[in-house]
N, C-alpha and C positions, 0 to 999 in steps of 0.2 A: 354739308358743311357751309359755313359762312366765310367766304374768302374775299379779302381785300386785294385789289390789283393796283399797283403803283407803277405806271409806265413813265418812261423818260429816257433821255439820252445818257444820263448819269456820266457826264463828261467834264469833271469827275463827280462821283457820289460824294456828298458832304453831310454834315451833321443835321441839317434841316430835313434832308430826305429820310434819315433814320427816325428823327423825332416825329415827323408826319406819319410814317408807317406805324410807329408805336402808339401814337395818339389815336389813330383809327382802330388799331387792334383792340385797345383797352376801352375806348369810349363806346364802340359799337359791339363789343364782346365778340369779335371775330375769332374764328379758329386759327386763321393764319393770314399773313399778308405776303403776296408774291411780288417781288420787284421784277419788272419786265423791261430790260434794256432794249431800246429801239435798234433795229438793224440800220435802215436808211430812212429816217423820218422825212416824209415828203414836204413838210412845211419848214424845214430847217436846212441851212447850208451844210456842207460836208463837216463831219465831226473831226475832232482833233486827235483823240486817242483811238487806237484800233479796237474793233469789237472784242478781241481777246483781252486787251488791257482793261477795257471798261468792265468786262465780266469779272476779271480777277480782282479789281478794286471793290466791286460789289461783294464778292465772296469774302474778302478781307473785312469789310465793314460790318457784315452781318454775322460774322463768325462768333459763335457762342450765344446768339439770340435765337432760341429754339423756334419761335413762331414766325420768324422771317425766313424766306427762301427766295431763290432766284429762278425765274422762268426764262429759259433761253429760246423760247419759241420764235421770237422775232429775229434773233441773231441768226437762226438757222434757216430762215426763209429768205429766198432771193427776191430782189426787186424792192420797190418802195414799201415802207411799213405803214399799214393802215390798222387802226384799232379794231375796226369791225372784223377784219380777217382773223385777228387774234381771238376775239370773242367767239367767233363761229367755230373755232377749233378747240374751245374749252369744253369740258364735260358738262352736259346739261343737268347733271344730278345735283349741282351745287347752286347756292345763291351768291351772286357776285356784287361787289361794291367797287366802283371805279373811283379811285382817290385822285383828286386834282385840286389845284390852287384856284383862287378867285380870278387870277389872270387868264388861266386856261378856260374857265367858265365863260368869261366874256367873249372868247374866241371859239367856243364850242360848236356853234352852228356853222362854222366854216370847215369842220371836220368832214372827211369823206363818209357819206351815209350816216350822218350824225343822228338822224331820227331812229335808225336801226340800232345804233349804239345805245341810245337812251332807253330803248325798249328791252334791252338785254341786261342792263345793270342799274343799280341805284347809284346815282352820282353823289359822291361824298365830297363836299367842297370845304376847303380850309382857306382861311384868310391869308393873303399875301400883302406885304407892305405896300401901302399906297394904292391898293386896288380894292374898291368897294365891291362886295359880292352881290352883283346884280344879275338876275336871271335874264338872258336875252329873250326878246318877245316871242320868237318862233318856238323856243323851248318852253316858255311859260304856257303857250297855247297847247303844246303837247301834254303838259302836266294837267291842265284843266280837262283835257280829254281822257285822262287816266292812262296815257301812253308813255309817261315818263315820271320819274321820282327823283327829286333833289333834296338832299339833307345837308345841313351845315354842321361842320365838325368844330367843336370848341378847340381852338388851337391858337396859341400865342404866336403871331407872325414873327418869323426869324429873318432878319435882313441879310440873307446870304443867297447868292445865286452862283451857278457854275460859271457863268460868263464873268462875273466879278472876280471869282476865284482864279480863273485862268489869267485874267489881267494882272492880278496881284502877283501870281507866280512869274509871269512874263516880265514884270517890272522889278523883280527881285525882292518884293515885299514879303513879310512873314505871313504865312497862311495856316500854320499848324493848328491854331485854335478853331479852324473852320471844318476840319476833317478828322476822322479817326487817326490816332497816332501812327498806326500801321499803314494806313492809306497815304499819309504824308510821307512816310519812309519810302513807299512804293513809287510815289510820284518823283521824289528826289533821285531814287536809285535809277529810274528809267528816264530821267531828265524830261519828263512830260511837261508840256505847255510853256517851256522856258522861252520860246520865241514866237508863240502863237498869239495868245490873247484873243481878242475878237477879230476874226479875219473876214 
């Protein structure tokens, strides 16, 4: 199978996440895309919603979309979350595509064991607002040596981020148009992000 992997904190999941997953699914003719919520991402400060709440919002957002699923592997693993650990625990029978934004590509070579990550997956890069999709020099060298593969995904950048979304919620602004209606209801029901924003 050809499987896309979309990792992230999903704190909360928003419409750009779903649009990106579907763009990868259809453009690269993938069999499925797995959304992988991070447990304790080592390059980010503490998260705002609990792991269970983030997982529940993902389940709500992908409900009814047959080719999207959630992989709970990182939530169930203790300690810091590293992408390479996740990849090493996936079945070797399949071909994997790691979906990321151009902002993450710029930072890719700071990832833990990034060269090992690049050898296990095709990096599928989508444009992010204001970030030109440039391949870092060390990664470009790996590509030249045949030890990495980067493909650029046709994707219209969407100017929405979880950080901006949290700030809008914290300041009492409307955010319904940025998330699935059922996710918006969940956020309001559980009073998530109302006093957090970027901490």
